[in-house]
C-alpha positions in Angstrom: 130.3 76.2 81.9 131.2 79.5 83.3 128.0 81.2 84.0 125.2 79.6 85.6 121.6 80.9 84.9 120.1 83.4 87.3 119.2 81.6 90.6 121.3 78.7 89.9 124.3 78.1 92.4 127.5 78.0 91.0 129.5 74.8 90.9 133.2 74.0 91.3 133.7 75.3 87.6 133.5 78.8 88.4 135.8 78.5 91.3 138.2 76.7 88.9 138.0 79.4 86.4 138.7 82.1 88.9 141.8 80.1 90.1 143.1 79.6 86.5 142.8 83.1 85.8 144.9 83.9 88.9 147.4 81.5 88.3 147.9 82.7 84.7 148.4 86.3 86.2 150.9 85.4 88.6 152.7 83.3 86.0 152.9 86.0 83.6 154.3 88.5 86.1 156.9 85.9 87.1 158.0 85.2 83.4 158.2 89.1 82.8 160.2 89.3 85.9 162.6 86.5 85.0 163.0 88.1 81.4 163.9 91.3 82.5 166.7 89.8 84.8 168.1 87.6 82.1 167.8 90.2 79.2 171.6 90.2 78.7 172.7 87.4 80.7 171.5 84.4 78.8 170.1 84.8 75.1 168.9 80.9 75.1 167.0 81.4 78.2 165.5 84.9 76.9 164.4 82.9 73.9 162.5 80.3 75.9 161.0 83.0 78.2 159.7 84.7 75.3 158.3 81.5 73.9 156.5 80.9 77.2 155.0 84.4 77.3 153.7 84.1 73.6 152.3 80.6 74.7 150.7 81.9 77.7 149.3 85.0 75.9 147.7 82.6 73.2 146.0 80.6 75.7 144.6 83.7 77.5 143.2 84.8 74.2 141.7 81.4 73.4 140.2 81.4 76.8 138.7 84.9 76.3 137.4 83.7 72.7 135.6 80.9 74.6 134.2 82.7 77.3 132.7 85.3 74.8 131.2 82.4 72.9 129.6 81.0 76.0 128.2 84.3 77.3 126.7 85.1 74.0 124.9 81.8 74.1 123.5 82.8 77.7 122.7 86.3 77.1 119.4 85.1 75.6 118.4 83.1 78.6 120.2 84.7 81.7 118.3 87.2 83.4 120.1 90.0 85.2 119.9 90.6 88.8 119.1 94.3 89.6 121.1 96.3 91.9 118.3 98.6 93.4 119.1 99.9 97.0 116.8 103.0 96.9 114.0 101.7 94.8 115.9 103.0 91.6 117.9 100.5 89.6 121.5 101.6 89.0 122.8 98.8 87.1 122.5 94.9 86.4 124.9 92.0 87.5 125.1 88.6 85.4 128.1 86.8 86.2 128.5 84.8 89.6 131.9 85.1 91.5 133.0 81.7 93.4 129.9 80.5 95.1 128.0 83.7 95.1 125.4 84.1 92.4 124.6 87.4 90.6 121.5 87.7 92.6 123.8 87.2 96.0 126.2 89.9 94.6 123.4 92.4 93.9 121.8 91.7 97.4 125.1 92.4 99.2 125.5 95.7 97.1 122.0 96.8 98.5 122.7 95.8 102.0 126.0 97.7 102.1 124.7 100.9 100.7 121.6 100.9 102.9 124.0 100.3 106.0 126.1 103.2 104.9 123.2 105.7 104.4 121.9 104.7 107.9 125.1 105.7 110.0 125.3 108.8 111.8 128.2 110.4 109.8 126.4 110.1 106.7 127.9 109.4 103.1 131.2 110.8 102.3 131.5 110.3 98.5 135.3 110.4 98.3 135.6 107.7 100.8 134.2 105.3 98.0 137.2 104.2 95.9 138.5 101.3 93.6 141.3 98.8 94.6 143.0 96.3 92.2 143.1 93.1 93.9 144.0 89.9 92.3 143.0 90.7 88.7 139.6 92.3 90.1 138.7 95.9 90.5 137.0 96.1 94.0 134.7 99.1 95.1 135.5 99.6 98.8 133.8 102.3 101.1 136.3 102.9 104.1 136.9 99.3 104.9 133.6 97.7 103.6 133.9 95.9 100.5 130.9 97.0 98.2 131.4 95.2 95.1 134.2 93.5 93.1 134.3 93.7 89.4 135.7 90.5 87.9 137.0 90.2 84.0 133.7 88.0 83.5 131.4 91.2 84.5 133.8 93.5 82.1 133.3 90.7 79.2 129.7 90.4 79.8 129.4 94.3 79.4 131.8 94.4 76.7 133.9 96.8 78.4 137.1 97.0 80.3 137.4 96.5 84.0 138.4 99.9 85.0 136.0 101.5 82.9 132.9 99.4 84.1 134.2 100.0 87.9 134.5 103.8 87.4 130.9 103.7 85.8 129.6 101.6 88.8 131.5 104.0 91.4 130.0 107.0 89.7 126.2 105.8 89.6 126.4 104.9 93.4 127.7 108.1 94.6 125.3 109.9 92.3 122.2 107.7 93.6 123.3 107.8 97.6 123.7 111.6 97.4 120.4 112.1 95.7 118.7 109.8 98.3 120.4 111.9 101.2 119.1 115.1 99.6 115.9 113.8 99.1 115.5 112.3 102.8 117.6 114.8 104.9 116.1 116.6 107.9 116.5 120.0 106.5 115.0 119.1 103.0 112.1 117.7 105.0 111.7 120.9 106.7 112.0 122.8 103.5 109.1 120.7 101.7 106.7 121.0 104.8 107.3 124.6 104.4 106.4 124.6 100.9 103.3 122.4 101.5 102.1 124.8 104.0 102.6 127.8 101.5 100.5 125.7 99.1 98.0 125.2 101.3 97.7 128.9 102.2 97.6 129.8 98.7 94.8 127.1 97.9 92.6 128.3 100.8 92.8 132.1 99.5 92.5 130.9 96.2 89.3 129.2 97.1 88.1 132.1 98.8 88.4 134.6 96.1 87.4 132.3 93.4 84.1 132.0 95.1 83.8 135.8 95.4 84.8 136.1 91.9 82.0 133.5 90.8 79.3 135.4 92.9 80.2 138.6 91.2 80.1 137.0 87.6 76.9 135.2 88.7 75.2 138.1 89.6 76.5 140.4 86.4 75.4 137.3 83.9 72.0 137.1 85.8 71.3 140.8 85.4 72.2 140.8 81.8 70.4 137.9 81.1 67.3 139.1 82.8 67.2 142.1 80.4 67.1 140.0 77.4 65.2 136.9 78.3 61.7 136.4 77.0 61.2 132.7 77.6 61.6 130.1 75.1 58.5 129.5 73.1 57.5 127.3 70.0 54.3 128.9 68.4 51.9 128.8 71.5 53.7 126.6 73.8 56.1 127.9 76.4 59.1 125.5 77.0 60.6 127.7 79.3 59.4 130.8 81.2 61.7 133.8 82.1 61.8 132.3 85.8 62.8 128.9 84.8 65.7 130.4 82.2 67.0 132.2 85.0 67.3 129.2 87.2 68.9 127.2 84.2 71.7 130.0 84.0 72.2 130.1 87.6 72.6 126.2 87.8 74.9 126.2 84.7 77.3 128.9 86.5 77.3 126.5 89.4 78.1 123.5 87.8 80.8 125.4 86.0 82.1 126.7 89.1 82.6 123.5 90.8 83.9 121.7 87.4 86.7 124.5 87.6 87.3 124.1 91.2 87.7 120.5 90.9 90.1 120.8 88.0 92.3 122.9 89.8 92.2 120.7 92.8 93.2 117.9 90.4 96.0 119.8 89.3 97.3 121.1 92.8 97.3 117.6 94.5 99.8 116.0 92.1 102.0 119.2 92.9 101.5 118.8 96.5 102.3 114.9 96.2 105.5 115.4 94.3 107.2 117.5 97.0 107.8 114.5 99.2 109.9 111.6 97.2 107.8 108.9 99.0 104.5 110.3 97.5 106.1 111.3 94.0 104.8 108.1 92.8 101.2 109.1 93.6 101.7 112.6 91.8 102.8 110.5 88.7 99.8 108.1 89.1 97.4 111.2 89.3 98.8 113.0 86.5 98.8 109.7 84.5 95.0 109.5 84.7 94.7 112.6 82.9 97.6 112.5 80.7 97.3 108.8 79.7 93.8 109.3 78.3 94.8 112.5 76.6 97.9 110.9 75.2 96.1 108.0 74.1 93.4 110.4 72.4 95.9 112.5 71.0 97.9 109.4 69.3 94.6 107.6 68.2 93.5 110.5 66.5 96.9 110.8 65.0 96.8 107.4 63.9 93.1 107.8 62.9 93.9 110.3 60.3 94.4 108.2 57.3 91.3 106.1 58.2 89.4 109.5 58.3 90.6 110.6 55.1 89.3 107.6 53.6 86.0 108.1 55.1 85.9 111.4 54.0 86.8 110.6 50.2 84.2 107.9 50.2 81.5 110.4 51.7 82.3 112.8 48.9 82.3 110.2 46.2 79.0 108.8 47.5 77.5 112.3 47.8 78.2 113.5 44.2 77.3 110.2 42.8 74.2 110.3 44.7 73.6 114.0 43.2 74.2 112.4 39.8 71.9 109.7 40.1 69.2 112.3 41.3 69.8 114.6 38.2 69.2 111.4 35.8 66.0 110.5 37.7 64.8 114.0 37.5 65.5 114.5 33.7 63.7 111.1 33.1 60.9 112.2 35.1 60.5 115.4 33.4 60.6 113.6 30.1 63.8 115.3 29.2 65.7 112.2 28.9 64.2 109.2 27.0 65.2 105.6 27.8 63.6 102.9 25.7 61.4 100.6 27.7 61.8 102.7 31.0 58.7 104.8 32.2 59.1 108.1 33.8 57.1 107.2 36.7 59.8 104.6 37.4 62.7 107.4 37.8 62.2 108.2 41.4 61.5 104.8 42.7 64.5 103.5 40.9 66.5 106.7 42.2 65.3 105.6 45.6 66.3 102.1 45.3 70.0 102.9 44.0 70.3 105.4 46.6 69.9 102.7 49.2 72.2 100.5 47.7 74.7 103.2 47.1 74.9 104.3 50.8 74.8 100.8 52.1 78.0 100.0 50.0 79.4 103.1 51.3 78.8 102.2 54.7 80.2 98.5 54.0 83.5 100.3 52.9 83.2 102.8 55.9 82.8 100.4 58.5 86.2 98.5 58.9 87.6 102.4 59.2 85.6 103.2 62.0 87.3 103.4 65.5 86.9 100.3 67.2 85.1 98.2 64.4 87.6 95.4 65.1 86.9 95.0 69.0 84.6 92.2 70.3 82.2 94.7 71.9 81.8 96.5 68.6 81.2 92.8 66.7 79.0 91.7 69.4 76.6 95.0 69.3 76.6 94.5 65.4 75.4 91.0 65.5 73.0 91.7 68.2 71.2 94.4 66.2 71.6 92.2 62.9 69.8 89.4 64.8 67.1 91.9 66.0 66.7 93.1 62.4 66.5 89.8 60.9 64.0 88.6 63.3 61.8 91.3 63.6 61.8 92.5 59.8 60.9 89.5 58.0 57.3 91.1 57.4 58.6 94.4 56.4 61.1 93.0 54.0 58.1 91.2 52.4 56.3 94.5 52.0 59.5 96.4 50.8 59.9 93.5 48.1 56.1 93.4 47.2 56.3 97.4 46.9 59.2 97.3 44.4 57.2 94.6 42.2 54.0 96.9 42.5 56.1 100.0 41.3 57.5 98.4 38.3 54.2 96.5 37.5 52.6 100.1 37.1 49.4 98.7 38.4 48.6 102.3 39.7 50.2 105.7 40.6 49.3 108.1 43.3 45.9 109.9 42.3 44.5 107.1 40.5 41.0 105.8 41.5 41.4 102.1 42.2 39.7 99.3 43.9 42.2 97.1 45.8 40.2 93.9 47.3 36.9 95.3 48.6 38.1 98.7 49.2 37.7 101.7 46.6 39.4 104.8 46.8 42.0 107.4 45.4 45.5 106.6 46.2 46.9 109.1 48.5 50.3 107.4 49.4 52.2 104.6 48.0 55.5 103.8 49.9 57.8 100.9 50.0 55.6 99.3 52.9 52.3 100.4 52.4 49.6 102.0 50.2 47.2 104.4 51.4 43.6 104.8 49.8 41.0 107.6 50.8 37.5 106.4 50.1 34.5 108.1 48.8 33.4 108.2 52.3 36.7 110.4 53.0 38.2 107.3 54.9 41.8 106.4 54.7 42.4 102.8 54.3 46.1 101.4 54.7 46.8 98.3 52.8 50.1 96.4 53.3 51.9 95.8 49.7 52.1 92.1 50.2 48.1 92.2 50.4 48.0 94.1 47.2 50.4 91.8 45.4 48.5 88.6 46.4 45.4 90.0 45.3 43.5 91.8 42.2 43.7 95.4 41.8 41.3 97.6 39.5 42.6 100.9 38.2 39.7 103.0 37.0 42.1 106.2 36.4 44.5 104.3 33.8 42.5 105.0 30.7 40.7 108.3 31.7 43.4 110.3 29.9 43.1 108.6 26.6 39.3 107.2 25.9 38.0 107.5 29.5 36.3 105.1 32.1 33.1 103.6 30.9 30.3 103.8 33.5 27.3 101.4 32.6 24.1 100.8 34.2 21.2 98.5 33.3 17.2 98.6 33.2 14.9 95.9 32.2 11.6 96.8 30.2 8.8 94.8 28.5 8.7 93.5 25.0 5.9 96.0 24.3 8.2 98.9 24.1 10.1 99.7 21.0 14.0 99.3 21.5 14.7 102.3 19.4 12.9 104.6 21.8 14.6 103.1 24.8 17.9 103.5 23.0 17.1 107.3 22.3 15.9 107.8 25.8 19.0 106.0 27.5 21.4 107.9 25.2 19.8 111.2 25.7 19.7 110.8 29.6 23.4 110.1 29.3 24.4 113.1 27.3 22.5 115.4 29.8 24.9 113.8 32.7 27.4 116.0 34.2 31.0 114.9 33.7 29.9 112.5 30.9 32.1 112.9 27.8 30.1 113.8 24.5 33.0 111.9 22.6 33.2 109.1 22.4 29.2 109.1 22.4 27.5 107.1 25.0 25.9 103.9 23.4 23.5 101.0 24.5 23.8 97.4 24.5 21.0 94.7 24.7 22.6 92.4 27.1 19.7 89.7 27.6 16.4 88.9 26.1 14.5 87.2 29.1 11.1 85.6 29.1 9.3 88.6 30.2 11.6 91.7 29.6 14.6 92.9 27.7 18.0 94.2 29.3 19.2 97.5 28.3 22.9 98.5 29.4 23.6 102.2 28.9 27.5 103.0 28.6 29.0 106.4 28.8 32.7 107.8 28.8 33.9 110.0 31.9 37.4 111.1 32.4 36.9 111.8 36.4 37.0 108.4 37.8 37.3 109.5 41.5 33.7 111.0 41.2 32.2 108.2 39.4 29.7 107.6 42.2 28.0 111.3 41.7 28.2 110.6 37.9 26.2 107.6 38.5 23.7 109.1 40.4 23.0 112.0 38.2 22.9 109.5 35.3 20.3 107.5 37.4 18.2 110.6 38.0 18.4 111.6 34.4 17.2 108.3 33.1 14.1 108.3 35.7 13.3 111.8 34.3 13.7 111.0 30.8 11.5 107.7 30.9 8.8 109.5 33.1 8.6 112.2 30.5 7.9 109.4 27.9 5.4 107.9 30.3 7.2 104.6 30.2 7.3 102.7 33.5 10.5 101.3 34.4 9.0 98.5 36.6 9.4 95.4 34.5 6.2 93.0 34.6 6.3 89.8 37.1 4.5 86.6 36.5 3.3 84.0 38.9 2.3 80.2 38.1 -1.7 79.8 38.2 -4.0 77.0 36.9 -3.7 76.5 33.3 -6.3 78.2 31.3 -8.9 75.9 29.4 -8.0 77.0 26.0 -4.4 76.9 26.3 -2.7 74.4 28.4 0.4 75.4 30.3 -0.3 79.2 29.6 0.8 81.6 32.7 -1.7 84.1 33.8 0.0 87.6 34.0 -0.6 89.7 37.1 -0.1 93.3 37.7 
């Protein structure tokens, strides 16, 4: 193994390889010298020397190929040692030399360069030169050995020793010169002068910026006073003129300090960038602003395809919703007839389809929202989903009940109905509740679940056709002719306001009791919501009709007394 991994000490194999390379070079030089000396003396000896040179060259080629194979196997697992004398990496070393690992060699270069820049005479670039010694290219400054470039370094870099050594020399010269330029006494004095000048400019800028804002503040306030009338909504004044002036003044102060803070934030990196030691702080401060801006810009650019997808989904959803609304309006206005589908179903069905459409659109848009795949977004979604599922079980039941009631067509807005013990006109029918207004002008809210679980009477469902039948009952004794009673009741019904002439009122004899007959008058009306007034008028007309006919509406009452002597078990009537 020719090259140990980073941090591993070099064993005798590396030293043996170095000695073999040196011996091959010496032997090759000796053979060439002998060949030149015997070129014309002995042809046989010349042939032998040529053969030995060819064999030596083949052996060198084989060793080079073996070395390349071993280096290829080590490239993926060997870490390079950075040569960074001035906190700036110049190059990396991978190959050991003798007992020195690549890390040892990098530290030696760093120490030598630091020692050179600390001398009083300073660095002389021309004093750094390349010397060829025993097959290696050595970088030497005056009499100091800086670095030795071996064939293994060249092979690792896939370059020649000469080109690699020249590249390292130029990099070292440039780095040392830049370091001395950055930290020289003259340069430091120049930078101090620049900083002083900038501080003076900052002070002057702050002074005149305050004056500029004061002038602008006065001008804007004078302009606004002439135009301010206060902020009112109907009779309520949100902001008076004085309060508006205070708001404008406060906004101007906030804007001033924001501008000063931004300018100061931009000036500080410039000050820090003057000195090499604080240049990193300048880059850090700039990165606090530039990195978020870059991140936002690239995020927006990368988000454009998803944004286009969202826009397309919203446009399709919007026009599909308009198409559904158009169909619902056509059905509601009876311009479009669908067999088995009632016109009063159109808008509830449209609202249901609208919810489904927008829900489906949201499901399609959600994966394209920024941050939708983050754990925070998922956690918030789960939290809200849990809240909705736990807190809306009753609401969902009412919504489902509202849908069922809608398609049952039990009633519509404006109908006079009886739900449970409550009678009134339906003034609102929503997905959750139904509201009734009673004859006492009371608004009653009933959950849809209660309506679905109970009985509902609709007094208005037949008013547009035959009408609602109002009925009331009286009892009279057998001494009155039933024909006369029928005539009086029907006459009273015809005189009653809001009672229809057709179909005509009629009387039913609902019972023949022991002491009296039960008569029921039935009359049709097409205004169910004022049935109480119609009943009152009907009762008054019945009383008047029977009073004019001198018929008392009191039914005779009887109580049990002693039996009469001539008729056992006979009851005696009492008044």
